[in-house]
Structure formats: structure tokens, C-alpha cells
RODO-2510 file (C-alpha; in nm, 4 decimals, decimal comma):
residues 132
     n   res          X          Y          Z
     1     m     0,4301    -3,2351    -0,3772
     2     i     0,6176    -2,9677    -0,1564
     3     d     0,6246    -2,6258    -0,2867
     4     k     0,9015    -2,4354    -0,2434
     5     t     0,9670    -2,0694    -0,3914
     6     d     1,3423    -1,9343    -0,4403
     7     f     1,2319    -1,5711    -0,3009
     8     s     1,6049    -1,4787    -0,3798
     9     m     1,5282    -1,5240    -0,7111
    10     l     1,2047    -1,3655    -0,6934
    11     y     1,3945    -1,0626    -0,5287
    12     r     1,6484    -1,0763    -0,8173
    13     e     1,3713    -1,0814    -1,0631
    14     l     1,2000    -0,8088    -0,8826
    15     g     1,5493    -0,5989    -0,8538
    16     v     1,4578    -0,5383    -0,4585
    17     e     1,6313    -0,6562    -0,1791
    18     p     1,4132    -0,8099     0,1369
    19     e     1,4792    -0,4862     0,3298
    20     a     1,3279    -0,2847     0,0764
    21     g     1,0255    -0,2979     0,2361
    22     i     0,6415    -0,4184     0,1528
    23     d     0,5533    -0,0676    -0,0480
    24     a     0,8920    -0,1096    -0,2660
    25     f     0,7867    -0,5026    -0,3112
    26     h     0,4529    -0,4119    -0,4477
    27     r     0,5728    -0,1348    -0,6794
    28     a     0,8405    -0,3460    -0,8331
    29     y     0,5723    -0,6169    -0,8877
    30     r     0,3445    -0,4343    -1,0712
    31     h     0,6394    -0,2952    -1,3039
    32     s     0,7446    -0,6198    -1,3364
    33     l     0,3777    -0,7295    -1,4101
    34     r     0,3274    -0,4805    -1,7038
    35     r     0,6564    -0,5918    -1,8276
    36     l     0,5926    -0,9630    -1,8694
    37     h     0,2016    -0,9377    -1,9388
    38     p     0,0984    -1,0330    -2,2801
    39     d    -0,1364    -0,7626    -2,3323
    40     t     0,1027    -0,5192    -2,2940
    41     r     0,4086    -0,6653    -2,4863
    42     n     0,4337    -0,6964    -2,8651
    43     c     0,5602    -1,0300    -2,9125
    44     h     0,3786    -1,3228    -2,7664
    45     d     0,6613    -1,5577    -2,6184
    46     d     0,5655    -1,8588    -2,4025
    47     g     0,8536    -1,8206    -2,2309
    48     e     0,7684    -1,4918    -2,0777
    49     t     0,4292    -1,6209    -1,9872
    50     v     0,5811    -1,9121    -1,7757
    51     d     0,7798    -1,6288    -1,6169
    52     l     0,4822    -1,4390    -1,5808
    53     a     0,2931    -1,7142    -1,4410
    54     w     0,5873    -1,8184    -1,1580
    55     l     0,5823    -1,4631    -1,0913
    56     v     0,2639    -1,4577    -0,9545
    57     h     0,2746    -1,7680    -0,7839
    58     d     0,6343    -1,6509    -0,6053
    59     y     0,4124    -1,2947    -0,5327
    60     r     0,1458    -1,4698    -0,3640
    61     r     0,3393    -1,6825    -0,1589
    62     a     0,5735    -1,4007    -0,0487
    63     l     0,2639    -1,1870     0,0587
    64     a     0,1354    -1,5117     0,2516
    65     f     0,4609    -1,5251     0,4469
    66     h     0,4357    -1,1327     0,4987
    67     n     0,0669    -1,1817     0,6456
    68     a     0,1380    -1,4382     0,8746
    69     h     0,5210    -1,2612     0,9988
    70     g     0,4536    -0,9117     0,9496
    71     r     0,7550    -0,9067     0,7357
    72     l     0,8969    -1,0177     0,3719
    73     p     1,0769    -1,3659     0,3439
    74     g     1,4593    -1,3486     0,4162
    75     m     1,4367    -0,9787     0,5826
    76     r     1,7036    -0,9641     0,8592
    77     d     1,5255    -0,6935     1,0428
    78     p     1,1782    -0,6582     1,0530
    79     e     1,1227    -0,3214     1,2132
    80     v     1,2793    -0,2194     0,8636
    81     c     0,9966    -0,2861     0,6475
    82     r     0,7105    -0,1528     0,8792
    83     s     0,5532     0,1537     0,7773
    84     p     0,5372     0,4338     0,9905
    85     v     0,1498     0,3260     1,0450
    86     e     0,2142     0,0122     1,0870
    87     t     0,4990     0,0497     1,3282
    88     q     0,2192     0,2859     1,5288
    89     q    -0,0216     0,0131     1,4879
    90     r     0,2368    -0,2154     1,6320
    91     h     0,3356    -0,0576     1,9610
    92     h    -0,0167     0,1507     1,9973
    93     v     0,0976     0,4839     1,9628
    94     p    -0,1172     0,7054     1,9748
    95     p    -0,1308     1,0024     1,6633
    96     p     0,0456     1,3240     1,7766
    97     v    -0,2180     1,5759     1,8859
    98     l    -0,1936     1,9118     1,7277
    99     p    -0,2538     2,2248     1,8979
   100     v    -0,5585     2,4639     1,8060
   101     p    -0,4974     2,7639     1,7301
   102     e    -0,5311     3,0786     1,9824
   103     s    -0,7621     3,2223     1,7544
   104     l    -1,0060     2,9454     1,7433
   105     s    -0,9457     2,8455     2,0916
   106     g    -1,2591     3,0316     2,2358
   107     a    -1,5036     3,0370     1,9374
   108     g    -1,6651     2,7229     2,0501
   109     p    -2,0222     2,6535     1,9700
   110     l    -2,0097     2,9283     1,7001
   111     l    -1,7106     2,8469     1,5012
   112     r    -1,9047     2,4688     1,5252
   113     l    -2,2280     2,6039     1,3455
   114     m    -2,0389     2,7678     1,1032
   115     q    -1,8787     2,4698     0,9980
   116     i    -2,1660     2,2827     1,0027
   117     l    -2,3452     2,5554     0,7740
   118     v    -2,0424     2,4980     0,5419
   119     v    -2,0756     2,1533     0,5143
   120     v    -2,4998     2,1749     0,4747
   121     t    -2,4444     2,4437     0,1868
   122     m    -2,1758     2,2261     0,0167
   123     v    -2,4138     1,9324     0,0394
   124     v    -2,6963     2,1121    -0,1352
   125     i    -2,4806     2,2525    -0,3871
   126     g    -2,3536     1,8811    -0,4744
   127     v    -2,6732     1,7629    -0,4853
   128     g    -2,8306     2,0354    -0,6998
   129     l    -2,5420     1,9823    -0,9331
   130     l    -2,5785     1,5988    -0,9235
   131     l    -3,0186     1,6776    -1,0276
   132     s    -2,9160     1,9102    -1,2851
***
């Protein structure tokens, strides 16, 4: 049996376009899932239960396609759906280096010691709160 998923129908059901990206796709799916799930509805219509089963099935197929190809099915420009983090990882762009404020540049070991003391103090206080 050949499993054919109508992704255009899935996008219509979710109210998104393929170019909307994976984050918008996930949000729209979760919204539709809440709307169709039997635990969140007052009436229990078998037709909507079937719709929910198809929605979950088609969503999983779309995610499998996204995992395999790095884009949602039907997308015209694959770069549109990538988040900035995914684009950096794909193109190996190093994260920006933040400049050190001049007031801290000469502090060196003393600043590091103070940071360690603050962290140790916070850990001791946290452990004390947990044990009390």
C-alpha cells in the first residue's frame, strides 16, 4: 500500500503555508491538536476523532520529510524555514564575540576569584534551603 499524504490539505487544516517555517508549523499543529483532541472538547464526534488521527499522521510525515530534507514539503525556498541558529550551524558561522567592558579587562584573576566565590555561596545557600 502506498501512503500518500496531501500536504496542501495539512497546511490548509493548520492554517499555515510551507514557507511559514518549522516553528510556525509546530505552533499551528499544537493549536489544532488542542482543538481536535477528545479531552479538550465538550462533544465527542467520531468525525473529529478521524480528523485528529489524520492530522497526527500527516504531521509525522511532514516532520519526517523535514528531518530528511531540511525543509517542509512544498517549500519553494529552503532558507526561509531555517531559524538563525540552524542557518549558523549549516554555514558554520561562529557566534559573535562580545567585547569585554574596559572596567573588567584588567581585573583578571581577582574577578575570576570573586565569580567563583559568588557561585559557591549560591550553591551553599541552595543546598541549605533544600535541606531545611
